[in-house]
N, C-alpha and C positions, 0 to 999 in steps of 0.2 A: 504493499500499500503506499509505504513512504516513497519508494521508487517512481511511483505515478503521481506524487504531488506536483511535480514540475508541469505535467500534463494538464492537471486540474488548474493550476495557475495560468497556464498558457491560454486555455480555454476562456478563463475569466478575463485576461487582459484583452483578449481578441474581440471580446463584447463591448470594450470601451475604445476610446480614441488612443490606442497606444502607438509607439513608434519603434523604429528599429532598435534602439537602445534598450528598449524594454524586452522586446524579443530576445536579443543576445544574452542579456541578463539572466533570463530564464532558462533558454535552451543550453547554452554554454557547449556547444559543439554536438549536441545529441542529434541523432537522426529524427526527423519530424515523421510523425504518423501521416498516412496519405489523406486523411479526412482533413487535417488542418493545414496541409501545405499550400494549398490555393490562398488561404487568408493570409498565412505568413509572408508569402511571397509577395502579395499585394501590399501589405504593409510595409515590407522592407524596401520595396521599389517605389513606394509612395504614389500609388495609384488606385487606392482603395476608394476615394471620393472623386475619382476622374470622370468627366463627362463621357458620354456615349459618343465617340468620334466616328464610328462606322455608320452611324445614322446618317451622316453626310454623304455616304457612298451611293452613287448613283446606279449600281449595277451594271455599268456599261464596262465591258471588258475590250477596250480598243486601243491598248498601248502598241507602240510600233514592234515591240519585242514580245507581244502577248503570246504568240504560238510557242516561242522558246521557253517562256515562263511555264506555260501549261505542260509542255513536254518534259521539263525538268521535275515538275511535281509529279508527274506520272512515273517517271523513272525512280524516283526516291521511294514512292509508295510500293513499286513492284519489288524494290531492294529489301525493304523492311518487312514485307510479307503480311500485311494486314488482311482480314477478312474482306470478302468483296463488298459486304453491306457497309463496313467502316470505311473502306477506300472511297466510296463515293463521297461521303460526309466530309472526310478528312481532306481530299482532293479539293472540294468546294471552299473548305475554309482556308486552305493554303493559298489557293488562287485568289479568293477574294480579299484577304488580309494583306497579300503581298502587292496586288494591284492597286488597292486603296493607299498603301504605304508609299508606292511610288508617285502617285498622284498628289497625295498630300504634301509629300516632301520634295516633289519635283526631282526625283531621282530616276536613274536607269538601272533595270535589272541586268545583271550578267551571271552567266553561269559560273559556278564555284566561289560565289562571293559569301557563301555560308549563311544566306537568309533562311533558306529551306531548313537546313540542320538546326539552326537556332530556334526556329519556331515548332518544330515537331514536338520537343519535351514539353512545350507550353500547351500544345493541343491535348497531351496526355492528362493534364489537369481536369478536362471535362468543363471548363468555363464557357460562358457564352462568348460569342464572336467578338464582341465589343472589349470584353474584359482581356480576352487573350491578345488582342490588338494593342491594347494599353501596356501590357506586360512586355510585349515584344519591342515597342517603341521606346519603352523605359530602358530595357537592357541595351538597346542599341545606342541610345543617347548616353547612358551612364558607364557602360562597362566594356564596350568595343571601341578600341583606340582608333583614331582617325589615321588615314593613310595605310591601311593593311593591303598593300600592293607590292609587287616586286621592288626591291631596293627602297622600300618605303620607309619613313621616319621610325616606325615601330621597331623595325628589325635592326636599324643601326644602334637603337637604345637597348635592345635586347642583348645585342652582341656585347656592348659595353658591360653589361651586368654580368655575362658569362666570363669576359676577360677579368672582371674584378675578383670573382670567386674562384674560378678554375682556369687560369691562364694557359696551362698546359693543354687542356681540352680546346680552348678556344685557338690556341696556336695550331693545333692539329687540323681543326676544321678550316682555318684560314689557309693553311698550306694546300690543302686538298680544294681549295676555292669554293668551300661549301658555306654560304652566307644563310644567316637564319631564315630568310623569306623562302629558301628551297624546301625546308622541312617543316616550318612552323606557322605558315601563313593560316592554315585551316584552325590551328589551335586559337589564335587570337581572333579570328572572324567570327567563330561560333562558340568560344569558351570550351573547347575539346568535345563538343557535341557530335562532331563526325568522327571522332576517334575512339569514344568510349561507349560502352552499353548504356541503355536507358536508366537501369537502376543506379549505375555509377554517376551518370550526370545528375540525376535528381538529388542524390546524396550530396554531391559535390556543390551544387547550387545551392542547397540548403544553407551549407556553411558559407559559402561565396557571398550571398546576398546579405547574410547576418553581419559579416564582416565589414560590409559597405566600403571596401577598399578597391578602386579601379585597377590599381597595379598589381593586384594580387596574381592575375594571370601571368605576369613576367616571372614571378617567383614559382608559381605551379610549373611553368616551362622549364625553369632553371632546376627545379628538384628532379624532374624527369631526366634530364641530361645528366645531372651529378650521380644520380642512382645507377645510371647505366654507363658511367665514365669508362669503366673497365673494359666493357664490350664494345664501346665506341673506339676506344684507343687500340683495341686488338685488330680493328678493321683498317687501320691507317695504310695498309698495302692493297685494300680492296678497291675495285673501281667505284668512282665517285658516285655513280647512279645506285650502286647497291648500298653505300653509305647513306644517301638520302632516303631511300626507301626504308631502311631500317629505323632512321631517326623519325620519320613521318608516323611509322606505326608504334613507336615505343609506348604512347599512351594506351593503346589497345590492350596491354598487359594488365592495367588497373582493375582491381575488383573492388566490390562495394565495401568489404572489410578494410581495404587499405585507404579509403577516403579520408578519415579522421587524422591519420598519421601523415598523410599526403599533405593535408592542409595545414597541419601543425608545423611540419617542416618548413612549408612555405612561409608561414609567419616569423619562424625562427630566422631564416635567411633575410627576411625583410627587415628584422631588428639589427641584423648584422651588416647592413648596406647603408652608407650615408643617407640622411633624409633628403639631401639635395637631389637625389635620383628621383624623388617625387616632385618635389617643389619646382625644381628647375625644367623638368619635362611636362609638368601638368598642362600646361597652355598648349604646348606643341602637339601632345597626343590626345587630349581630351577637351580642347577648346573648339572653337568653330572651325570648321573645314574651310580650307583654303586651296582650291584646286592648282594654284600656281606655285603652291609650296610656301613655307614661311623661312625666315632667317634661322629659327631654331633648327629647321630641318638640315640646312647646310652646315651648321656648327656642329650638329651631332654626327654627321656623316664624316666629318673631317677630324672628330675628336680622338687624340691619342689614347686616352683612357677615361675613366669616369671622372668627370668633373665635380668639384666641392665648392659651394659658395662660401664667400667670406663670412656671411651671417653664421653659417653652421660652425665653421672652424672656431671663430671667436667664443661663441656659446659654448661649444665643446671644450675648449681649452679653460674656460672658467668655471665650469659646473664641477660639483663634487663628483667623486666616484661612486657610481651606482652599481647596477648589475654587470657582472663580468661578460654578458652576452651582448650589451651595447656596444656601440661604435666609440672608440676613444683613438685620436689621432696621435701620430708621431710626426710632427712637422719638420720638413727637411728644407731649409732655405738653400736654394741652389744658385743665388746671386753672387757676382764677383766678391772677393773680400772687401774691397773699398766701399761697396754699396752696403754690404752687411754690416760693417762696422759704423756706419752712419746712421743705422736705425734698424731694429729687428724686433720681432716678438720674443718675449723671454722664454718661451717654450720651444724656440726654434734651434734644430742642430744644422750648423753650417757645413754644407758639403759643396765646396767651390766647383761648379760645373766646368770651369776652364782647365781645371787640372786634368779633366779626362783626356784632353788633346795634348796639353803641354807637359804634364808630368803623369803619365799612366801609372807608374809605380806609387806615386804619392796618391793618386786617386784610388787605386785598389786598397792601399792602407786606410784611407779615409772611409771607404765603404765598410771595411771590417771595423772600424771605430763606430761607425754609424750603427751597425747592427749590434755591437757590443753595448752601446750607449742605450739603445732601445730595449734590450734585454734587462739591463740593470735597472732602467727607469720603470719597466713594467714590474719587474720584483719589488721595487720600492714603493709601488702603488703612486707614483709621482704624476702630478698633471700633466707633464710633459711626455708621459709614456703611454704608448698604444700600439696594438698590433697593426693598425691601419696607417700606412705610409702616405702622408699627403706632401707631394712635392710643391714648391713655390718658387716660380721665377720672378722677374722684375716686373711682367705685364707688358713689356715692349717687344713686339714681334721679333725684331732683328736681333735681340740679345737672347730671347728665350729659345731660340733654335737649339742652343747649347743646354739648355734645361731639358728640352724634349729628347735630346740624345741621352741624358742621364736616365731619364725615365724609361726610354726604350731599352736601354741596357738591362735595368731592373726587370722589365716584362720579358726579355728574352731568356732571363735566368728563371722564369715561371714564378716570380715573386706574387705571392697573394696580396690582395687588399692594397693596390696601388692606385692613387687617385693624384689629381692635379688641381691646384687652387685656381678657380676661376679669376682672371685678372690679375693674379699674382700680387706682387708687394704694393702696385698701385691701388689695387682694390682694397688692401688693408689700411693703406694711408688715407684713402678717401673715406672708408667706413668710419675710422676714429675721427676724422675731420680735425677740428680744433682741439681735440682732447688727445691727440697723438703723442703729445709729450708725456702725458699720464700713462699710456698704455704700451708705448714703444721703449724699448731699452737702448740706451746710448744714442738717442735721437739727436742728431746734430743738423739743424736746419740749413747751415752753410754749406754742409757736404751732402746732404740728402738730395738725390737726384730729382725726386718728385718736387720737393720744395724749391728747386732751382731749375725748373724746367726751361727757363728763358736764359740761363746763364751760357747754355751752349749755342754758338752761333749757328750751328746747323740745325738744332732743334728750333731756334727763334725763327730762323728763316722759314721753316716749314710751316709753323704755326701762323706767322704772318702772311704768307701766301694763302692759307686756307681762309683766314679773317678777311683779308682786304681784296685778294686777287689782284693786286696791282703789280706783283712781280711776274715775270714771264717764267715759263718752264725752263729749267736748266737742261743742258743736253745729258745723254746718258752717261757719258764718260765723267762729267762733273758729279753726277749723283754717286756714281761708283767711287770716284776718289774720295769723296766726303764721307761715304760710309766706311771706306777702308781706314781713313784717317781716325774716325770715330772709334773703331775696334781696336786700331794700333795703340791708342790711348789706354784701353783696358789691358791689352796685352802687356804694355810696358809696366802698368800698375801691378799686373798679377806677378811679373817676374821678380818685383821687389817684395812682393808680399808672400810669395811661395815659402820662404824660409820661416816667415811668422807663422803661416797656416801650419807647416809641420811642426813647428815647436809648440803650438797650442793644440795639437791633436790629442796628445795623451790626457791634457786637462780636460778636453771636451768629452773624451769617453767616459772620464770619471764624473763630470758634472755636465750633463747634455744641455742644460739650460745656459751654462756659462754665466749665470748670475748668482751672486752670493748675497744673502740679506744682510744689510748693515747690522753691526752689533750695536749693543746699547753704548759701549764706549765709544765707538767711532761716532755714533749718533751724537753723543754728548759733546765730544770734541767739536763736531761740526757746528752745533749750535752755539756753543760757547765762544766760537770765534766771531760770531755776529752779535752787534748790539741789538737786544729786543726792544721794539717800541710798541706801545699800545695806544689806542685812541683815547685822547684826552677830551674832557668836557668842553674845553675852550676850542676844540677843533670840529665839534659837531655842531654846525651852524648851517643856515641856509646857503651861505655861499659856497658850501662845499660841493654843491652839485652844479656850480654854474659851468656852462661850456663843456660838459661832460656827457657821455652817453646816457640814456635813461638807465636809472640804477635797478628798479624793481621790474622792469618788463623783461619778457622772454627775448633774449638776444639770439638770433639766429646765424648771424654771420660772423660775429667776433668772439664766439665762445671759446674760452682758452687763451686769448690774447689779452695781455696786460697793458693797460693803458699807462701804467707808471714806467713803462720802458724797460721792464725786467722780463726775462724769459720765465718759463715754468722751473727750469733748474735753478734760476736766481731766487725764486720765491720759496724754494724748499728750504734755502739756506737762511732766508730772512726770518726774523722773530716773528712768531705767530701770535694770536690774540688768546690762545687758549689760556684758561685760568689754571695756575699751578695747584696741584694738589686735588683736583677735582676729577681727573681722568683716572683710568684704571680701577676705578672702585668697583667691586662686585656687590650687586644687589639683587633683590628678590624682584623678578620682572612684575609679577602681578601686584605686589604691594606698592612698587614704585609708581606704576601706572595709575594707582588709586590717589595719588598725592593730590591734595586740593590746588596746589600752585600750577598743575598742568592745565593749560588751556585747550590744547588739541595735541593728538598723537596720531601719527600715520605710520602703518606698516611700510617698510621699504627694504631695500638691499644698499648697503654700503659698497661702493666701487672703489677698491683700493687701488693704489698707483700701479700695482703689479697686474692689474686687470682682474683680480680675484674679486668675488662678490661674497658678501656676508649679510645673512637675514638680520634685520635691525629694526629699530622702531625710532622714528624722527619725532621728537618731542618739542612742543613750544610752550614755554612759560612767559609770563609777563616781561621777563628781561633777558632770558636766554634761549638758545637753540641748543638742545641736548640729544645726543644719539646714543641708544642703548643696543650693544651688540648682543644677539642671543647666544646663550651657553646651554649646557645641559642641565637638566633637573630643574627647570623652571628659573634658573639664574640668568643674568645679564651683566655685562661690562659696561661702563660709562666710557666711551671711546672719544667722544667729542662733547665739548661744553663752551660754547661760544657766546659772548654778550651779542644781543640782537643789533645794538648800535654799531657793532664791528663789521656787519655785512654791508658791502658797498656795491655788490652786483650779483643777480641771480640770472643764470643763463641756462638754456636748454639746447640740446643738439638738434638741428635742423632735421635730420633724418629719424631721430629717436625723442619724441617730444617729451617723454617721461624720463629721460636721463637729465638730471638737473645738477648744476654746479653753483655753490655758494662761494662767493670770493669775499675775502676779508682783507681789510687795509685801513689807510687813513688818507686824508687829503694832502697834497703837496702843491700849494698854489691852486691853480684852477684844474689840476689833474689828480688822479688817484694813485697811491702807491699800494700795490697789492702785495700782501705779506703771506697769505696762505689760502688754501681752497679745499673744499670737501666736495665729494660727488656721491650722488644717490640715484638709485633707479626707483622712482616713486609712482606707483598706479594712481591715476587721476592726478598728476602732478600740478595741474592748473589750480586745483583746488588748495593744495598745500601751499604753493608759491603765493597765491592771493592772500592767504592767511598770514603767512610770515611777513609778507609785504606791509599788510596792514598793522601788524604789531610793531613792525620797525618804525613806521610813521609814527605810531602812537608812542613809542619810545622816545624818539626824537623830540616830539612835540613836549612831552613830560619833562625832557632835559631842558628845553628852552624856558619853560615856566620856572624851573628851579635855579 
């Protein structure tokens, strides 16, 4: 009886206005009873209350390809062997639904496009014609990727997925010139309906629609290949046609009892794949159809390996370690040493791509150091450690050809989990924007190539021509000479840097981040060398804000730039306005939040200089801004305690409106001297900043009165 309670609960929710999440919570991967399957599928595909579209069908069968459509329907019914009475009814439903679908969507039917195979399992549900049509239309719109045609976008993406998880298998198929469209087109067009038995398809679709993940078909196809990889590799000397036939028919071996494990494995491999796989390709695969193709299609077809977005990389490196099955990147910075030394992520391992050609022995040593550093960081549960290698270039095509050579060398060795950061260092630089000095290690604007794009005459000339069009085209020899000079400069730099790179290699192996946290002693010496200065009451007056940027408004353009003429590195050494003796105190979080002095409190994440984020609470009192960092067992630590009057600027990142920076300082004449800053990720940040601004103004007004 207890085993059937979920069925009773399922029947109950189906009588109400439930959704796919309710269904998934109850069923949890169990096989659906035949009587409830139609209702469950309609809920999962969100067509339960959809109108009767078939009522618009005029019952006129006059499409240019009508005879071909009818003939294909008849052939399919003869193949599945229905009774004569059923054949007439099924044939009528098939032709009517597909004819109306073509007319309603202005589409043309083609043989072997998978429509008939996709529709047949739906007819087995014994729903009326209109409900069947709605299910068919919803599956086509939601779960069938666009461009399922030879050399289509779908199959370029599928190949990248195979290459990521099983490079040896992918290389073998590439060598035989067997692209995925030659064997998996029907898998994607009809969700395996043409390759598996009815019972397998019904059980598979039960789970498929509950997961509500359109990309699941990619991972189901991947599991089929990985499970049969030994058999496939054993066929490497067989004729191409024989291998294609074997691959095409592999899903036929699936049985109903295999479906749950089959889908579970697909979910597992989905977790082991960077989320960029879905987010970056969603529009290209499941967006609106574009007959002429899209820019994404070209980019995917030319991709060397799986691309990873900068958003995922940054989030991944800053999040706490969780399940071992999730993706954790080991970032490999392949830029020349001069560029790396002018700014890099703290979690990046430097592997100079120029060494591959200039110093092959040193490059081989560096690769061994990379693999050793990766193993050590994984064993140490470091944020810099992970199985998944993400390579990063500069983001400039002419330089990244060397990065691509390095990535190709790893792929040739059948290295698993190899990806490339989209946009390279340029993308990271643009992502952090004005906060780059907080988030990048050793960033030197004067040496950073992204910061100084106009410093090079060649680059400046190219950009000027693009903007104004006033300069004529240089001849090919001039361009070649300019490019050669550009790379010669890097070559000369690298010759000077090679000894330094070799010298640092052993240190890098031991410490892959190449970053040591400052000790308390060094920090103390650093601060003692600078005279501290606090805001005085005499300086807090109306003149303070004359001829300076708005103080309490969200500043999109200049976040991270200090009006006092100091860089962020200068600000780290300047005296802060933190009150001595107030920070580092451990308190009870609940008791502290109940204090009557607290005006407002907001949950947030404190963003550290290193890029790490800590769960915290932003607290506003009548006179101070306080931050509590959450600890274990209901305790918290006071990490920030600032007088409201010391806040001189509140800014937000243009691309991330919830990333707020509070800047502290004092006026110097008509400008502001910035002495310190704090950064927070605050949900609904506009509310928090408005309240802080209000209290700051109130504090200043009270100061004037006194």
